[in-house]
C-alpha positions as CSV (number, residue, x, y, z in Angstrom):
1,M,54.1,22.2,35.4
2,Q,52.8,20.1,32.5
3,R,55.9,18.0,32.4
4,G,55.9,17.2,36.0
5,F,59.3,18.6,37.1
6,S,58.6,18.9,40.8
7,S,62.0,20.2,41.7
8,V,61.7,23.0,39.2
9,C,58.1,23.7,40.4
10,R,59.4,24.0,44.0
11,L,62.1,26.5,42.9
12,L,59.5,28.6,41.1
13,I,57.2,28.6,44.1
14,E,60.0,29.7,46.4
15,A,60.7,32.5,43.9
16,N,57.1,33.7,44.4
17,A,55.9,32.6,41.0
18,D,52.1,33.2,40.5
19,M,50.7,29.7,40.9
20,N,47.2,30.8,39.9
21,K,48.1,32.5,36.6
22,R,46.3,31.2,33.6
23,N,47.9,30.4,30.2
24,K,46.3,31.4,26.9
25,A,44.0,28.3,27.1
26,G,42.8,29.4,30.5
27,D,44.6,26.6,32.5
28,T,46.4,27.1,35.7
29,A,49.4,25.1,36.9
30,L,47.2,22.9,39.0
31,L,44.8,22.1,36.2
32,L,47.7,21.2,33.9
33,A,49.4,19.0,36.5
34,A,46.1,17.2,37.3
35,S,45.4,16.7,33.6
36,K,48.7,14.9,33.2
37,A,48.4,12.9,36.3
38,H,51.4,14.4,38.0
39,D,50.4,13.6,41.6
40,T,53.6,14.9,43.2
41,V,53.3,18.3,41.5
42,C,49.6,18.5,42.4
43,M,50.4,17.9,46.0
44,L,53.2,20.5,46.0
45,L,50.9,23.1,44.5
46,L,48.1,22.3,46.9
47,E,50.3,22.5,49.9
48,S,51.8,25.8,48.7
49,G,48.3,27.4,48.5
50,A,47.4,27.1,44.8
51,A,43.7,27.9,44.2
52,Q,41.5,25.2,42.7
53,L,40.2,27.3,39.8
54,I,38.0,25.7,37.2
55,R,38.7,25.5,33.5
56,A,36.3,28.1,32.1
57,S,35.6,26.4,28.7
58,T,34.6,23.0,30.1
59,K,33.8,23.8,33.8
60,Q,36.4,21.1,34.8
61,S,38.0,21.5,38.2
62,P,41.3,20.1,39.2
63,L,39.3,17.5,41.2
64,H,37.5,16.3,37.9
65,L,40.9,15.8,36.3
66,A,42.5,14.1,39.3
67,A,39.5,11.8,39.7
68,E,39.6,10.9,36.0
69,H,43.2,9.9,36.2
70,G,42.9,7.9,39.4
71,L,44.8,10.2,41.8
72,A,43.1,9.2,45.0
73,E,45.4,11.0,47.5
74,V,45.3,14.1,45.4
75,C,41.5,14.0,45.3
76,K,41.4,13.5,49.1
77,R,43.7,16.6,49.6
78,M,41.6,18.7,47.2
79,L,38.5,17.8,49.0
80,E,40.0,18.6,52.4
81,K,40.9,22.0,50.9
82,G,37.3,22.7,49.8
83,A,36.9,21.2,46.3
84,D,33.3,20.8,45.2
85,V,32.7,17.0,45.3
86,N,29.6,17.3,43.1
87,G,30.8,19.8,40.6
88,I,29.4,19.3,37.1
89,T,31.2,20.0,33.8
90,T,29.7,21.2,30.6
91,K,29.4,17.5,29.6
92,L,27.4,16.8,32.8
93,E,30.3,14.9,34.4
94,T,30.9,14.8,38.1
95,P,34.2,13.6,39.7
96,L,32.4,10.4,40.8
97,W,31.0,9.8,37.3
98,L,34.5,10.1,35.8
99,A,36.1,7.9,38.4
100,A,33.4,5.2,37.9
101,Q,33.8,5.4,34.1
102,R,37.5,4.7,34.5
103,G,37.2,2.0,37.2
104,H,39.2,4.0,39.8
105,L,37.9,2.2,42.9
106,N,40.1,4.1,45.4
107,V,38.9,7.4,44.0
108,V,35.3,6.3,44.1
109,R,35.7,5.5,47.8
110,V,37.4,8.8,48.6
111,L,34.6,10.7,46.9
112,I,31.8,8.7,48.6
113,D,33.6,9.3,52.0
114,H,33.3,13.0,51.2
115,K,29.6,12.8,50.6
116,A,29.5,12.6,46.8
117,N,26.0,12.3,45.4
118,V,26.0,8.8,43.9
119,D,22.8,9.4,41.8
120,I,23.6,12.5,39.8
121,V,22.6,11.9,36.2
122,G,25.3,12.6,33.7
123,H,25.8,12.2,29.9
124,N,23.0,10.3,28.1
125,G,21.1,10.2,31.4
126,R,23.5,7.8,32.9
127,T,24.6,7.6,36.5
128,A,28.0,6.6,37.9
129,L,26.5,3.1,38.6
130,M,25.4,2.8,34.9
131,M,28.9,3.7,33.7
132,A,30.5,1.1,36.0
133,A,28.0,-1.5,34.9
134,M,28.5,-0.7,31.2
135,L,32.3,-0.9,31.3
136,G,32.5,-3.9,33.6
137,Y,33.8,-2.8,37.0
138,P,32.2,-5.1,39.6
139,A,34.1,-3.7,42.6
140,V,33.0,-0.2,41.7
141,V,29.4,-1.4,41.3
142,H,29.5,-3.0,44.7
143,T,30.9,0.1,46.3
144,L,28.3,2.4,44.7
145,L,25.4,0.0,45.7
146,A,26.7,-0.1,49.2
147,A,26.6,3.7,49.2
148,G,22.9,3.6,48.3
149,A,23.1,4.1,44.5
150,D,19.7,3.7,42.9
151,H,19.8,0.8,40.4
152,T,16.4,1.5,39.0
153,I,17.2,4.9,37.4
154,L,16.6,4.9,33.6
155,D,18.8,6.5,31.0
156,V,17.7,8.4,27.9
157,D,17.2,5.0,26.2
158,N,14.9,3.8,29.0
159,H,17.6,1.3,30.2
160,N,18.6,0.7,33.8
161,A,21.9,-0.5,35.2
162,L,21.0,-4.2,35.0
163,Y,19.8,-3.9,31.4
164,I,23.1,-2.2,30.5
165,A,25.1,-4.9,32.2
166,H,23.2,-7.7,30.4
167,R,23.8,-6.1,27.0
168,A,27.5,-5.7,27.7
169,R,27.6,-9.3,29.1
170,H,29.4,-8.4,32.4
171,T,28.5,-11.5,34.5
172,L,29.9,-10.3,37.8
173,V,28.1,-7.0,37.5
174,I,24.9,-8.7,36.5
175,T,25.1,-10.9,39.7
176,A,25.7,-7.9,41.9
177,L,22.7,-6.0,40.5
178,Q,20.5,-9.0,40.6
179,Q,21.3,-9.4,44.3
180,V,20.1,-5.9,45.2
181,S,17.1,-6.1,42.9
182,G,16.0,-9.4,44.5
183,A,15.2,-11.0,41.1
184,A,16.8,-12.4,38.0
185,T,15.3,-9.6,35.9
186,E,14.6,-5.9,36.4
187,S,11.6,-3.7,35.8
188,V,13.0,-3.1,32.3
189,A,13.2,-6.7,30.9
190,I,15.7,-7.8,28.4
191,N,14.1,-8.8,25.1
192,E,15.9,-11.9,24.1
193,T,14.7,-11.7,20.5
194,D,15.8,-8.1,20.0
195,T,18.5,-8.0,17.3
196,T,19.3,-4.3,17.5
197,Q,22.8,-3.3,18.5
198,P,23.1,-1.7,22.0
199,E,24.5,1.7,22.3
200,I,26.9,0.8,25.1
201,Q,30.1,2.6,24.0
202,E,31.0,5.8,25.8
203,Q,33.8,8.3,24.8
204,D,35.5,5.8,22.5
205,Q,36.0,3.3,25.3
206,P,35.9,-0.4,24.0
207,I,33.5,-2.6,25.8
208,P,35.1,-5.8,27.0
209,S,33.0,-9.0,26.5
210,T,33.1,-11.7,29.1
211,S,31.4,-14.4,27.1
212,T,30.5,-15.5,23.6
213,P,26.8,-15.2,22.7
214,E,24.9,-18.4,22.0
215,P,24.2,-18.8,18.2
216,E,20.6,-18.3,17.3
217,N,18.5,-20.6,15.1
218,I,18.6,-18.2,12.1
219,L,20.1,-18.1,8.7
220,V,21.5,-15.0,7.1
221,D,22.5,-15.1,3.4
222,S,24.4,-11.8,3.5
223,V,25.1,-9.0,6.0
224,D,22.5,-6.8,4.3
225,E,19.6,-9.2,4.6
226,K,17.3,-9.7,7.4
227,P,17.5,-13.0,9.4
228,K,15.3,-15.7,8.2
229,Q,13.8,-18.6,10.1
230,L,15.2,-22.0,9.1
231,V,12.6,-24.0,7.0
232,P,12.6,-27.8,7.3
233,A,13.9,-29.4,4.2
234,V,11.4,-31.0,1.9
235,E,11.9,-34.7,1.3
236,E,13.1,-35.5,-2.2
237,E,11.0,-38.6,-2.5
238,M,7.3,-38.5,-1.6
239,A,4.8,-41.3,-1.9
240,V,2.3,-41.0,-4.7
241,P,-1.2,-42.2,-3.9
242,G,-2.5,-45.1,-6.0
243,V,0.8,-46.1,-7.4
244,I,2.2,-49.5,-6.5
245,E,5.8,-50.3,-7.2
246,T,6.6,-53.6,-8.8
247,S,9.8,-55.5,-8.5
């Protein structure tokens, strides 16, 4: 099942193979197929009556894995067959949280259509909206906001979605969030003089930058030194009182 050989899977199913048997790691055929994004095999197993058993060690369901890998049609079928749309893993991840983190717009729409809770707080106190804002997915942000996502929720660092988008410099996301907030700034204001580095990376995902920051009026002698304010140069020649130059 892990390699995605749908014809072989079909033969095994027709031979009454146990579709719900777990391997030594505790995975079923459906869990393995979803974890490898084999949508055809997933659909075959679902239509053949495979149970949507969770992975005991992580509490991941087949829906979590399908959502993470962007399998929108598979997610829809799983939900139609009774998958828990708001199931939470041991890492506090919901299917919607994972789909938003990966920018899978179609999956986000499917989950919202099936009444996913858009404001469940996940890892580091962040919502699906915060993940989409942090990683720069404006279409996902718009979709979540349209579904009623709360843009004022604060994460463990006391940052909201707009703050996170500002720090990651995602212009389109910033615009979308400013429109719903009705102001250019949120309740958690950005400190323009703050020189600390934001903690905006999640699960080893690189954060794309949409612009180059403006240079500040500071001088740093080395990377280990604190920034220093520029000091106006002292003129080399200064007038001395009482001295008159002669030609």
